[in-house]
C-alpha positions in Angstrom: 1.2 -8.7 9.9 -1.7 -6.2 9.3 -0.1 -3.7 11.7 3.2 -3.8 9.8 1.3 -3.4 6.5 -0.6 -0.4 7.9 2.7 1.3 9.0 4.0 0.8 5.5 0.9 2.3 4.0 0.9 5.2 6.4 4.5 6.0 5.5 3.6 6.0 1.8 0.6 8.2 2.4 2.7 10.8 4.3 4.9 11.1 1.2 1.8 11.1 -1.1 0.2 13.9 1.1 3.3 16.0 0.4 3.1 15.4 -3.4 -0.6 16.2 -3.4 -0.1 19.5 -1.5 2.1 20.7 -4.4 -0.2 19.9 -7.3 -1.2 22.7 -9.6 -4.8 21.7 -10.4 -7.7 19.4 -9.6 -5.6 16.3 -10.4 -2.0 15.3 -9.7 -0.7 16.4 -13.1 -3.0 19.4 -13.6 -6.6 19.8 -14.8 -7.0 16.4 -16.5 -7.2 13.1 -14.8 -4.4 10.7 -15.7 -3.5 7.1 -15.0 -1.5 8.3 -12.0 -4.6 9.6 -10.4 -6.4 6.3 -10.9 -3.5 4.2 -9.6 -3.0 6.4 -6.5 -6.7 6.6 -5.9 -6.8 2.9 -5.3 -3.8 3.1 -3.1 -5.6 5.8 -1.1 -8.6 3.3 -0.8 -6.4 1.4 1.6 -7.2 3.9 4.2 -10.9 3.0 4.0 -10.0 -0.7 3.8 -8.1 -0.4 7.1 -11.0 1.6 8.5 -8.9 4.7 8.9 -9.9 8.3 8.1 -8.2 11.1 6.3 -7.9 13.5 9.2 -4.1 13.3 9.0 -4.1 13.6 5.2 -6.3 16.7 4.3 -4.9 17.1 0.8 -5.4 13.5 0.0 -9.0 13.7 1.3 -9.8 16.7 -0.9 -8.3 15.1 -4.0 -9.9 11.7 -3.2 -13.3 13.3 -2.8 -13.0 15.0 -6.2 -12.2 11.7 -7.9 -15.0 9.9 -6.1 -17.6 12.4 -7.5 -17.1 10.8 -10.9 -19.7 8.1 -11.5 -17.2 5.7 -13.1 -14.9 5.9 -10.1 -17.8 5.3 -7.7 -18.8 2.2 -9.6 -15.2 0.8 -9.7 -14.7 1.6 -6.0 -17.8 -0.2 -4.9 -16.9 -3.2 -7.1 -13.4 -3.3 -5.6 -14.6 -3.2 -2.0 -17.2 -5.9 -2.7 -14.3 -8.2 -3.9 -11.9 -7.5 -1.0 -14.4 -8.2 1.8 
C-alpha cells in the first residue's frame, strides 16, 4: 500500500517539478506567497515523510527551502510532523 502511494506521489512531484521550473519569481505565482504555495508545500512534505530526498527534484528543493526559511512555516511543519508520527 505504501509503495503504491509513494509511486502516486512521485508521479505528482514530477509534474510539480515541471511547473516549479517555469515559475517567474520566488513563489509559484510570482514574488508573493499565495495559498497554492502553502498547499503544495505540504504536499512536498510527503517526500520527507517517506524519508526521500529532493535530488530528483532540484526546483522543488529550492522552492521548498525558501518557504521553510519563514518562521511561521517552520512552526507549522514541525507541528504537522509531530502529529503524523
